[in-house]
C-alpha positions in Angstrom: -27.3 -1.6 3.2 -24.4 -0.3 5.2 -21.0 -0.9 3.7 -17.6 -0.7 5.3 -15.9 0.7 2.2 -18.1 3.8 1.9 -19.2 2.8 -1.6 -22.5 4.7 -2.0 -24.9 2.8 -4.2 -27.2 5.1 -6.1 -25.2 8.2 -5.3 -24.1 9.7 -8.6 -20.3 9.6 -9.1 -18.1 10.4 -12.0 -16.3 7.1 -12.0 -12.7 7.3 -13.0 -11.2 3.9 -13.3 -8.9 4.8 -16.1 -5.7 3.6 -17.6 -3.9 6.4 -15.9 -0.4 5.3 -17.1 1.0 3.2 -19.9 -0.2 -0.3 -19.4 -3.1 -1.8 -21.4 -4.1 -3.7 -24.4 -7.7 -4.8 -24.1 -10.4 -4.3 -21.5 -12.8 -7.2 -20.9 -15.5 -7.9 -18.3 -15.7 -11.3 -16.8 -19.0 -12.8 -18.0 -19.1 -15.1 -15.1 -19.0 -12.3 -12.5 -22.4 -11.1 -11.6 -25.2 -11.6 -9.1 -24.4 -15.1 -7.9 -24.1 -16.7 -4.5 -20.5 -17.1 -3.5 -19.2 -20.7 -3.2 -15.8 -20.0 -1.8 -16.6 -18.8 1.7 -14.3 -19.4 4.6 -16.6 -21.1 7.1 -14.5 -20.3 10.1 -12.4 -17.4 11.2 -8.7 -18.1 10.8 -8.0 -18.3 14.5 -10.8 -20.9 15.1 -9.4 -23.1 12.4 -6.1 -23.7 14.1 -5.8 -27.3 15.3 -2.8 -29.5 16.3 -3.9 -32.7 14.6 -5.4 -33.0 11.1 -8.9 -34.3 11.0 -9.7 -37.6 9.3 -11.8 -35.7 6.8 -11.2 -32.0 6.2 -14.6 -30.2 5.8 -14.9 -28.0 2.7 -13.8 -24.4 2.9 -11.8 -24.8 6.1 -8.2 -24.1 7.0 -6.3 -26.3 9.4 -2.8 -25.7 10.6 -0.7 -28.5 12.2 2.3 -27.9 14.3 4.7 -30.6 15.7 7.8 -30.8 17.9 11.4 -30.2 16.8 13.6 -33.0 15.7 17.0 -33.6 14.1 16.8 -34.2 10.3 19.4 -34.6 7.5 19.5 -32.0 4.8 20.3 -33.0 1.2 23.8 -31.8 1.8 24.2 -34.5 4.4 24.5 -31.9 7.3 22.4 -32.2 10.3 19.8 -29.5 11.0 17.3 -29.1 13.8 13.8 -28.5 12.5 12.3 -26.1 15.0 9.0 -25.6 13.2 7.2 -28.4 11.3 4.2 -26.6 9.7 1.6 -28.1 7.5 -1.5 -26.3 6.1 -4.4 -28.4 4.9 -6.9 -26.5 2.8 -9.9 -28.1 1.1 -11.2 -25.0 -0.5 -10.3 -25.4 -4.2 -7.2 -25.1 -6.3 -6.2 -21.7 -5.1 -6.1 -22.8 -1.5 -4.1 -25.9 -2.3 -1.5 -23.7 -3.8 -1.6 -21.3 -0.8 -1.0 -24.3 1.4 2.0 -25.3 -0.7 3.6 -21.8 -0.5 2.9 -21.5 3.2 4.4 -24.9 3.9 7.4 -23.9 1.8 7.8 -20.8 3.9 7.6 -22.8 7.1 10.1 -25.3 5.8 12.5 -22.5 4.9 12.4 -21.4 8.5 12.6 -24.8 10.0 15.5 -26.2 7.9 17.6 -23.0 7.9 17.3 -21.9 11.5 20.0 -24.0 13.0 21.7 -25.8 10.1 25.1 -26.4 11.6 27.1 -25.1 8.6 28.1 -21.8 10.2 26.0 -19.7 7.8 26.6 -16.1 8.4 23.6 -14.0 9.6 23.0 -11.0 7.4 24.3 -7.8 8.9 21.8 -5.4 7.4 22.9 -1.9 6.7 19.6 -0.8 5.2 17.6 1.8 7.2 13.9 2.6 7.3 12.3 5.9 8.3 8.5 5.3 8.2 8.3 2.7 10.9 9.6 5.1 13.6 9.6 8.6 12.1 13.4 8.6 11.9 16.1 6.4 10.3 16.8 3.1 12.0 18.5 -0.1 10.8 15.8 -2.4 9.5 17.0 -5.2 11.8 16.1 -3.0 14.8 12.6 -2.3 13.6 9.8 -4.4 15.1 7.0 -3.2 12.8 6.0 -5.2 9.7 7.9 -3.3 7.0 8.8 -3.8 3.3 11.4 -1.7 1.5 11.4 -1.5 -2.3 14.7 0.0 -3.4 15.9 1.7 -6.6 17.3 -1.5 -8.1 14.1 -3.4 -7.5 12.1 -0.5 -9.0 14.2 -0.5 -12.2 14.2 -4.3 -12.5 10.5 -4.6 -12.0 9.7 -2.7 -15.2 6.7 -1.1 -13.4 5.3 2.0 -14.9 3.0 3.1 -12.0 3.2 3.2 -8.3 0.2 0.9 -8.1 2.0 -1.8 -10.2 4.9 -1.6 -7.8 2.6 -2.0 -4.7 0.4 -4.7 -6.2 1.4 -8.1 -4.9 3.4 -6.9 -1.9 2.7 -9.0 1.2 -0.4 -7.7 3.0 -1.3 -5.3 0.2 -4.1 -5.5 -2.3 -4.7 -3.1 -5.1 -8.2 -3.1 -6.5 -10.8 -1.0 -8.2 -13.6 1.1 -6.7 -16.6 2.7 -8.3 -16.0 5.8 -6.2 -12.7 6.9 -7.7 -10.0 4.9 -9.3 -7.8 2.1 -7.9 -7.3 1.7 -4.2 -4.7 0.4 -1.9 -5.9 -1.9 0.9 -3.4 -2.8 3.7 -4.3 -5.9 5.7 -8.0 -5.7 4.7 -8.5 -2.2 6.1 -10.5 0.4 4.1 -8.5 2.2 1.4 -9.0 5.5 3.1 -7.1 4.2 6.1 -3.8 4.0 4.1 -1.6 7.0 4.7 0.7 8.3 1.9 3.7 10.5 2.4 6.1 11.8 -0.3 9.5 12.8 1.1 7.8 13.2 4.5 4.9 15.3 3.1 1.4 14.1 3.9 -0.8 13.6 0.8 -4.5 12.9 0.5 -7.9 14.1 -0.6 -11.1 14.8 1.3 -13.3 14.9 -1.7 -16.5 13.1 -2.4 -15.0 11.2 -5.3 -13.0 9.3 -2.9 -16.1 8.2 -0.9 -14.7 9.2 2.4 -11.3 10.6 1.8 -8.0 9.0 1.1 -5.4 9.0 -1.6 -6.0 9.6 -5.3 -3.5 6.9 -6.3 -4.0 7.4 -10.0 -2.5 10.9 -9.5 0.7 9.6 -7.9 3.5 9.1 -10.6 6.2 6.5 -10.3 8.6 9.4 -11.2 12.2 9.6 -10.0 11.8 7.4 -6.9 14.7 6.2 -4.7 12.7 3.8 -2.6 9.3 3.0 -1.2 8.6 1.9 2.3 5.4 0.1 3.3 4.4 -0.2 7.0 1.6 -2.7 7.6 -0.5 -2.3 10.7 -2.0 0.7 12.6 0.3 3.7 12.5 -1.9 6.5 14.0 0.4 6.5 17.0 3.1 7.9 14.7 1.3 9.7 11.9 -2.2 10.5 13.3 -5.6 9.9 11.7 -4.3 9.3 8.1 -2.6 6.0 8.9 -5.2 3.8 10.5 -4.3 0.6 8.6 -0.8 1.4 7.4 1.5 3.8 5.6 3.2 4.0 2.2 6.1 6.5 2.0 7.8 7.4 -1.2 11.3 8.9 -1.2 12.6 10.6 -4.3 16.2 10.5 -5.3 18.8 12.7 -3.8 21.6 14.4 -5.6 25.3 13.3 -5.6 28.6 14.9 -6.5 29.3 15.4 -10.1 26.8 15.5 -13.0 24.6 12.5 -13.8 22.0 13.0 -16.5 19.4 10.5 -17.6 16.9 10.2 -20.4 14.3 7.5 -21.0 11.7 6.8 -23.6 9.1 4.1 -23.6 6.1 2.7 -25.4 3.7 -0.2 -25.3 0.2 -1.4 -25.7 -2.7 0.9 -26.6 -0.4 3.5 -27.9 1.1 4.0 -24.5 4.1 6.5 -24.6 6.4 7.9 -22.0 9.4 10.2 -22.1 11.4 11.5 -19.1 14.6 13.4 -18.5 16.5 14.2 -15.4 19.8 15.0 -13.8 21.5 14.5 -10.4 24.6 16.3 -9.3 26.4 18.3 -6.7 28.9 21.1 -6.3 30.7 21.6 -3.0 28.1 21.5 -0.2 25.2 21.6 -2.6 23.5 18.7 -4.3 20.4 18.4 -6.5 18.1 16.0 -8.3 15.4 16.9 -10.9 13.2 15.0 -13.2 10.4 15.8 -15.7 8.2 13.3 -17.5 5.2 13.1 -19.8 3.1 10.1 -20.6 -0.1 9.2 -22.5 -2.2 6.2 -23.5 -5.3 5.7 -25.5 -6.6 3.4 -22.8 -9.3 0.7 -23.2 -13.0 0.4 -22.8 -13.5 0.5 -19.0 -17.2 -0.1 -19.1 -18.2 -2.2 -22.2 -21.8 -2.9 -21.1 -22.7 0.8 -21.7 -22.4 2.3 -25.2 -20.5 5.5 -24.7 -18.4 8.1 -26.6 -15.5 7.8 -27.1 -15.2 4.0 -26.7 -11.9 4.0 -24.8 -10.7 5.9 -21.8 -7.3 7.5 -22.4 -5.1 9.7 -20.2 -2.3 12.2 -20.5 0.0 13.2 -17.6 3.0 15.4 -16.9 5.0 15.3 -13.7 8.1 17.0 -12.3 10.1 16.9 -9.2 13.0 18.8 -7.7 15.1 18.1 -4.7 17.9 20.4 -3.3 20.2 19.7 -0.5 22.8 21.8 1.4 25.3 20.3 3.8 25.8 23.1 6.3 28.5 21.2 8.1 29.1 17.6 9.3 26.2 17.9 11.7 23.6 19.9 9.9 21.8 19.4 6.6 18.9 21.2 4.8 16.7 19.5 2.2 14.0 21.1 0.1 11.8 19.0 -2.2 8.9 19.7 -4.5 6.9 17.5 -6.9 3.8 18.0 -9.0 1.8 15.7 -11.2 -1.0 16.7 -13.6 -3.3 14.0 -15.0 -6.1 14.4 -17.5 -8.2 11.3 -18.1 -11.5 10.2 -19.5 -14.1 8.2 -17.5 -17.3 6.5 -18.5 -20.7 8.3 -17.9 -22.1 5.1 -16.4 -25.5 6.6 -15.5 -26.1 8.7 -18.6 -26.2 12.1 -16.9 -24.1 13.5 -19.7 -25.8 11.5 -22.5 -23.2 8.8 -22.2 -20.4 11.1 -23.3 -17.2 10.4 -21.4 -16.3 12.8 -18.7 -12.9 14.5 -18.9 -11.4 15.0 -15.4 -8.2 16.9 -14.5 -6.4 16.1 -11.3 -3.3 17.7 -9.7 -1.1 16.6 -6.8 1.5 18.9 -5.4 3.8 18.0 -2.5 6.5 20.4 -1.1 8.5 20.3 2.0 11.7 21.6 3.8 13.6 19.6 6.4 16.5 20.5 8.7 18.4 17.5 10.1 20.8 18.1 12.9 23.2 16.0 15.0 23.9 17.8 18.2 26.0 15.1 19.8 26.7 11.4 19.6 23.5 10.8 21.6 21.2 13.6 20.4 19.8 14.4 17.0 16.7 16.2 15.6 14.7 16.8 12.5 12.4 19.8 11.8 10.0 19.8 8.9 7.5 22.1 7.1 5.2 20.6 4.5 2.3 21.4 2.2 0.3 19.3 -0.3 -2.5 20.1 -2.7 -4.9 17.6 -4.2 -7.5 18.9 -6.7 -10.1 17.2 -8.9 -12.0 19.1 -11.6 -14.2 17.9 -14.5 -15.9 19.3 -17.5 -19.6 18.2 -17.1 -22.6 19.4 -15.2 -23.0 18.9 -12.3 -19.3 19.8 -11.8 -17.3 17.8 -9.2 -14.6 20.2 -8.3 -12.7 19.6 -5.1 -9.6 21.0 -3.5 -7.7 19.7 -0.4 -4.7 21.4 1.2 -2.8 19.6 3.9 -0.2 21.7 5.8 2.1 20.6 8.6 5.0 21.6 10.8 6.8 19.1 13.0 9.9 18.7 15.2 11.3 15.3 16.1 14.2 14.4 18.4 16.1 11.2 19.1 18.1 10.8 22.3 20.1 7.8 23.5 20.0 7.6 27.3 18.5 6.0 30.3 18.9 2.5 28.9 17.2 3.1 25.5 16.4 5.4 22.5 13.8 8.1 23.2 12.0 9.8 20.4 9.7 12.7 21.4 8.0 14.8 18.7 5.5 17.7 18.3 3.3 18.3 15.3 0.9 20.9 14.1 -1.4 20.1 11.1 -4.0 22.1 9.2 -6.5 20.5 6.8 -8.5 22.7 4.4 -11.1 21.5 1.9 -13.3 23.4 -0.6 -15.8 22.1 -3.1 -18.0 23.9 -5.7 -21.8 23.8 -5.4 -23.8 21.6 -7.8 -27.2 19.9 -8.0 -26.0 17.3 -5.5 -23.8 19.3 -3.2 -23.7 22.6 -1.5 -20.4 24.6 -1.6 -17.9 23.5 1.1 -15.2 25.7 2.5 -13.9 24.3 5.7 -10.7 23.7 7.7 -9.5 22.3 11.0 -6.3 22.0 13.0 -4.7 19.2 14.8 -2.0 19.6 17.5 -0.1 16.5 18.4 2.6 15.4 20.8 4.1 11.9 20.9 6.9 9.9 22.5 8.6 6.7 21.5 11.0 4.5 23.5 13.0 1.5 22.3 15.4 -0.6 24.2 17.1 -4.0 24.1 17.9 -6.2 27.1 19.8 -9.3 26.2 17.7 -11.2 23.7 14.7 -9.1 24.3 13.6 -6.0 22.3 10.9 -3.6 23.4 9.3 -0.6 21.8 6.6 1.7 23.3 4.8 4.6 21.5 2.2 7.0 22.6 0.5 10.0 20.9 -2.1 12.6 21.8 -3.9 14.5 19.1 -6.0 17.6 19.9 -8.5 18.1 17.0 -10.3 21.4 16.6 -13.5 19.4 15.8 -13.2 16.5 18.2 -10.9 17.5 21.0 -8.2 15.1 22.4 -7.6 11.6 21.3 -4.8 9.2 22.5 -3.3 6.3 20.7 -0.6 3.9 21.8 1.4 0.8 20.7 3.5 -1.8 22.4 5.8 -4.2 20.6 8.0 -6.9 22.0 10.4 -9.3 20.3 12.7 -12.1 21.5 15.7 -13.4 19.6 15.6 -17.2 19.8 18.7 -17.3 17.7 20.7 -14.5 16.0 18.5 -15.2 12.9 15.2 -16.2 14.4 12.9 -13.7 16.2 9.4 -14.1 17.7 7.3 -11.1 18.4 4.0 -9.7 19.5 2.4 -6.3 19.4 -0.8 -4.4 20.2 -1.9 -0.9 19.2 -4.7 1.5 18.7 -5.6 3.8 15.8 -8.3 6.2 14.8 -9.5 8.3 11.8 -11.7 11.4 12.0 -14.4 12.0 9.5 -13.3 14.1 6.5 -14.3 17.7 6.2 -16.6 16.7 3.4 -18.3 14.1 5.6 -18.7 16.7 8.4 -19.7 19.8 6.3 -21.2 18.4 3.1 -24.9 17.7 2.5 -24.3 14.0 2.8 -22.6 14.3 6.2 -23.3 15.4 9.7 -21.3 17.1 12.5 -22.6 14.4 14.8 -20.4 11.7 13.2 -17.9 10.0 15.5 -14.3 9.1 14.7 -13.5 5.6 13.6 -11.2 3.6 15.9 -9.5 0.3 15.9 -7.4 -2.1 18.0 -4.8 -4.3 16.4 -3.1 -7.4 17.9 -0.5 -9.5 16.1 2.0 -12.2 16.6 5.0 -12.8 14.3 7.8 -15.2 13.6 10.6 -14.0 11.4 13.8 -15.5 10.1 16.7 -13.7 8.4 19.9 -15.4 7.3 22.2 -15.0 4.4 20.3 -15.9 1.3 17.1 -16.8 3.1 14.3 -14.8 4.9 10.8 -15.7 6.0 8.1 -14.2 8.0 4.8 -15.4 9.4 2.3 -12.9 10.9 -1.1 -13.5 12.4 -3.2 -10.4 13.3 -6.7 -9.3 14.3 -8.1 -5.8 13.9 -11.4 -4.7 15.4 -13.0 -1.5 14.0 -15.5 0.6 15.9 -17.8 3.4 14.7 -17.1 2.7 11.1 -18.3 5.2 8.6 -20.7 4.1 5.8 -23.3 5.6 3.7 -27.0 4.8 3.2 -29.0 6.4 5.9 -31.4 9.3 5.5 -30.3 11.5 8.4 -28.6 14.3 6.5 -29.5 17.5 4.6 -29.7 15.6 1.3 -32.1 13.0 2.7 -30.4 9.9 1.3 -27.0 8.2 0.9 -26.0 9.9 4.2 -22.8 9.1 6.1 -23.3 7.5 9.4 -21.5 5.3 12.0 -22.1 1.6 12.1 -21.1 -0.5 15.1 -18.2 -2.8 14.4 -16.2 -4.7 11.8 -13.3 -7.0 12.1 -10.4 -8.3 10.0 -8.6 -11.5 11.0 -5.7 -12.5 8.8 -2.4 -14.2 8.3 0.5 -13.4 6.0 3.3 -15.9 5.2 6.2 -14.5 3.1 9.5 -16.1 2.2 12.5 -15.5 -0.1 15.4 -17.9 -0.8 18.4 -17.8 -3.1 19.2 -21.0 -4.9 22.4 -20.6 -6.9 21.8 -17.4 -8.9 18.0 -17.7 -8.7 16.0 -15.6 -6.2 12.7 -17.2 -5.3 10.0 -15.3 -3.5 6.5 -16.1 -2.3 3.7 -14.8 -0.1 0.3 -15.9 1.0 -2.4 -13.6 2.5 -5.5 -15.0 4.1 -8.3 -12.6 5.3 -11.5 -13.0 7.1 -13.0 -9.4 6.8 -16.4 -9.1 8.4 -19.1 -6.6 9.1 -19.9 -7.7 12.6 -23.4 -6.1 12.5 -24.6 -8.0 9.5 -22.2 -11.0 9.6 -21.4 -10.4 5.9 -18.0 -10.2 4.3 -16.6 -6.7 3.7 -16.6 -5.7 0.0 -13.8 -5.6 -2.6 -11.4 -7.6 -0.4 -10.0 -10.9 -1.8 -10.0 -13.3 1.1 -7.0 -15.2 -0.3 -4.1 -14.0 -2.3 -0.9 -15.8 -3.3 2.2 -14.3 -5.1 5.1 -16.4 -6.4 8.1 -14.9 -8.0 11.5 -15.8 -9.4 14.4 -13.7 -10.7 17.8 -14.5 -12.0 20.7 -12.8 -13.8 21.8 -14.3 -17.2 24.7 -12.8 -19.0 23.7 -9.1 -19.5 20.1 -9.8 -18.6 18.0 -9.9 -15.4 15.0 -12.1 -16.0 11.9 -12.3 -13.7 8.4 -13.7 -13.5 5.6 -13.3 -11.1 2.3 -15.2 -10.6 -0.6 -13.6 -8.7 -3.4 -15.8 -7.6 -6.3 -13.6 -6.2 -9.3 -15.1 -4.6 -12.9 -14.1 -5.0 -14.4 -10.9 -3.5 -17.8 -9.5 -2.9 -19.0 -6.5 -4.8 -21.9 -5.5 -2.6 -22.6 -5.5 1.2 -25.3 -8.2 0.9 -22.7 -10.6 -0.6 -24.7 -11.5 -3.6 -22.5 -10.2 -6.4 -19.2 -12.0 -6.7 -16.0 -11.0 -8.5 -14.5 -14.3 -9.3 -11.0 -15.5 -8.5 -8.3 -15.0 -11.1 -4.7 -15.8 -11.8 -2.2 -13.4 -13.5 1.2 -14.0 -14.9 3.6 -11.1 -15.3 7.1 -11.4 -16.8 9.9 -8.9 -17.1 13.4 -8.5 -18.3 16.2 -5.9 -17.9 18.9 -5.9 -20.5 22.2 -4.0 -19.9 23.0 -2.9 -23.4 26.3 -1.4 -22.2 27.4 0.5 -19.1 25.2 3.5 -20.0 22.2 2.0 -21.7 19.5 -0.3 -20.3 16.4 -1.8 -21.9 13.5 -2.8 -19.5 10.6 -4.8 -20.7 7.4 -5.9 -18.9 4.4 -8.0 -19.9 1.4 -7.9 -17.7 -1.3 -10.6 -17.7 0.8 -12.6 -20.1 -1.8 -15.3 -20.4 -4.5 -12.8 -21.4 -6.9 -13.7 -18.5 -10.4 -12.1 -18.3 -11.3 -10.9 -14.8 -13.0 -8.2 -12.9 -12.2 -6.4 -9.6 -15.5 -4.4 -9.6 -18.7 -5.6 -11.2 -19.2 -4.2 -14.6 -15.8 -2.6 -14.9 -13.3 -4.1 -17.4 -9.7 -4.8 -16.7 -6.8 -4.9 -19.2 -5.8 -8.1 -21.0 -2.3 -9.0 -22.0 -0.3 -5.8 -22.3 3.4 -4.7 -22.5 5.6 -1.8 -22.0 9.3 -1.3 -23.1 11.6 1.4 -21.7 15.0 2.4 -23.1 17.1 4.4 -20.6 20.4 6.3 -21.0 22.2 7.0 -17.7 26.0 7.4 -18.1 28.0 6.0 -15.2 
């Protein structure tokens, strides 16, 4: 049966769901997850469920949203406020949905009671800038895209040990397993291969068969010496090409600064997890630098307990290093060079017994290097030129060998010019993709490459309370010829703090070189394409922020596997007609005294429009609640993740049940130079599955002691 996620049932993979970083205590499979009929279906698409009066009796498994007019109310403080939005969400779909309704209603109430409270609250003047949403630095308050920025302070306070831990639970983002190759990142219900990854502007990704259609080997991406992470949700091909069909994650490593600032950290935790790292940042004159090296290991846990295999746990060992150099030529010109590398060796279960149930040892490498020249030619004209190269390789120790190598190279030039009533941002880009694979009993050798030449133009302007952004891009692919994508975004400021917006855009993704040249592929495959429409309401005021987004995304010519029309004769890649994802995200944050409260709710209706079935491995509901507060020398935090059920197969017969996780963390400032970070994942020791048959960790902890003299 055709599947949207490219998961190829029956095709032999070396599965590598591993504990790739310190994290775990015990791996258990959920005995209640198996071939059962789902009972938690959404009977209606989200858009069809919107009504303006609540029914006398709410049918099971439906979502109903009520809206009412504005009115004057009295806050607890006694001050008068005008409630512009009175939102209620009725969900008779089980305990999870009741809590979703509570959080969504809370987010709506934050907006309604904070919008025009007549206390003269100061609107936040944001100084933070983002790069990923427009290819160049802009204040976040001017960006119309759906963006999240995770800064250095948040990273340190989170206690996270992996990039996946950091991304998991962000609004609109799901992190889950896949038989075809480690954990995946799904943005707004799109396929994992549709999420683009950049490290300091360098494009990273694999085109190997282990990824079942290309994408990022997330288990190979270390948390490392990261300054911030930017997440852009929604189609971004108009900015970054075919790698960013559903969204983009960009990682920025730390820059140098004047002086000498060393740091050392050691950590340990569950399952003999250990990590040590050392780094330094500094600068002399016009030069600055930042460097970091780290090594980690874990014994892991039993990823697949239903099969007796040797050894009984899947451990890993990794080393990573990064270096960043900067040279300030003068006040208007700067050169930056960055390079990072991570090597990961891990064991994975021989699920099908092709190696007599002896675990496979796999070695993976990710390298990302780039050089950028930023110039300011005048008060109205600036530019950035960049050269980049990344390598992703996967090699294992069994027969048949699965050895893959992907090299992505690029050169680009961007310009920003203020004139003619707005900000213009033209760019040109040349990319080269190369992929090679060794021959084995399931694949012929592959040695292929292609080039993509792109030109693009962005325009942003403000007129009174209106904000408009236009983008267009044209890619010339050596395999497919020209392809044009575009995006249009509009926002209107109802008040200085409240903004309503709408956008539409197109995206595409070309088949990988493995899909085109390998024995499971065909040169007749067509590119995947999508159209996204969304509407948003956002509120931002001192101490309070909230955002509501409704979106629809229609996919055409989706790639799946299962036909017989290829050289191998089975499990062949082919295009199916259409799938769609309709969804809504409500997120809010509010400060009460010294306590920061956060919450988000994601609702998805992901469908294969050919079969009418739900798309696999996507939870159709997800809720995250968080709280953080300083206390003396401590920063204490907790997070609850409530994840709805998902289907494991395209026929929707095998269900991965809903689950709830509690994560707690603490950061203790021992003194001005020493900090102690602690994190407990799955504190209530819940048993759950993300992929049928594959175990997940139980309660586990990790503690990090860091020395970083101020």
